Structures are given as structure tokens and as C-alpha cells.
C-alpha positions as CSV (number, residue, x, y, z in Angstrom):
1,M,-0.2,-0.2,0.1
2,L,1.1,3.4,-0.8
3,Y,0.9,6.4,1.4
4,R,0.9,10.0,0.7
5,V,4.0,11.4,2.5
6,F,5.7,14.9,3.2
7,L,9.1,15.0,4.1
8,V,11.0,18.3,5.2
9,Y,14.3,18.7,6.4
10,D,16.4,21.3,7.8
11,I,20.5,20.6,7.4
12,V,23.2,22.6,7.9
13,E,25.9,20.8,5.7
14,D,25.4,21.5,1.7
15,R,27.0,18.1,0.9
16,A,24.5,16.0,3.3
17,R,21.5,18.2,2.1
18,A,22.2,17.5,-1.4
19,K,22.8,14.0,-1.0
20,I,19.6,13.8,0.9
21,A,17.4,15.9,-1.7
22,N,18.9,13.1,-4.4
23,A,17.5,10.3,-2.2
24,C,14.5,11.8,-1.9
25,K,14.3,12.0,-6.0
26,D,15.6,8.6,-6.2
27,Y,12.3,7.5,-4.4
28,G,10.3,9.3,-6.6
29,L,9.6,12.3,-4.3
30,D,8.6,16.1,-5.8
31,R,10.0,18.9,-4.4
32,V,7.7,21.2,-3.6
33,Q,9.9,23.7,-1.8
34,Y,13.6,23.9,-1.3
35,S,13.8,21.6,1.6
36,A,10.4,20.1,1.0
37,F,9.1,17.0,-0.9
38,T,5.9,15.0,-1.3
39,G,4.9,12.0,-3.2
40,L,3.7,8.3,-2.5
41,L,6.0,5.7,-0.6
42,S,5.0,2.1,1.2
43,R,5.7,1.9,4.6
44,N,8.8,0.0,3.6
45,Q,10.1,2.5,1.3
46,Q,9.7,5.2,4.2
47,E,11.7,3.1,6.5
48,S,14.4,2.5,3.8
49,L,14.7,6.4,2.9
50,M,14.9,7.2,6.9
51,I,17.9,5.0,7.0
52,E,19.6,6.5,4.2
53,I,19.0,10.1,5.1
54,V,20.5,8.5,8.7
55,E,23.4,7.5,7.0
56,F,23.8,10.6,4.8
57,L,23.4,13.2,7.6
58,G,26.2,11.4,9.4
59,D,27.3,13.7,12.1
60,S,26.0,17.0,10.5
61,D,23.5,18.9,12.4
62,G,19.9,18.6,11.1
63,S,16.3,17.8,11.3
64,I,14.1,15.5,9.2
65,K,10.6,14.7,9.5
66,L,8.6,12.3,7.2
67,I,5.0,12.7,7.7
68,P,2.3,10.7,6.3
69,V,-0.9,12.5,5.1
70,S,-4.3,10.7,4.6
71,K,-5.7,11.2,1.2
72,H,-8.5,13.2,2.6
73,D,-6.3,15.7,4.3
74,W,-4.2,15.8,1.3
75,D,-7.2,16.5,-1.1
76,N,-8.4,19.3,1.2
77,R,-5.2,21.2,1.5
78,L,-4.9,24.7,0.5
79,E,-2.3,26.3,-1.9
80,V,-1.3,29.7,-3.2
81,Q,0.9,30.2,-5.9
82,H,2.2,33.6,-6.9
83,A,4.0,34.2,-10.0
């Protein structure tokens, strides 16, 4: 089963941040902001991605949150885009 997830991070080191962004893309997540991704992942994929992220983070300071979002909540999200 696939779950909608929202992943956000705040990572100090550029190299770790770049590796984590690439891992998110490798898992098929779409970037919605500079430090935010969303997409569909199984529970196993979520766990695997977080294991990779921890490895890439190493000793660097950072915070990563992977948040499952229900379909109902995702469908009722509010967005503003301004060119």
C-alpha cells in the first residue's frame, strides 16, 4: 500500500543536504519547496529512505521529518501560488 508523505528537512551541511535531496528524488518524491518533498511511498520505502537519510546526515546537524498525510487531508490542502 502506498501512502502520501510529506518530507521536510533543515540540514546545515551542503553536501549532506544535497545527498538527501537526491535520495528523495531517487524514491520518486517531488520537490515542493527547497527543503520539502512529497510523494507516494510504501511503509517499507519510508523506512528505507529514512535509514539512507540518517547515513547521509552522519555527524552533521539537522532535522528531518517524514509525515504521512491521509488522502482526505491531502485532497483538502490549501495552496497559494503567486508568480
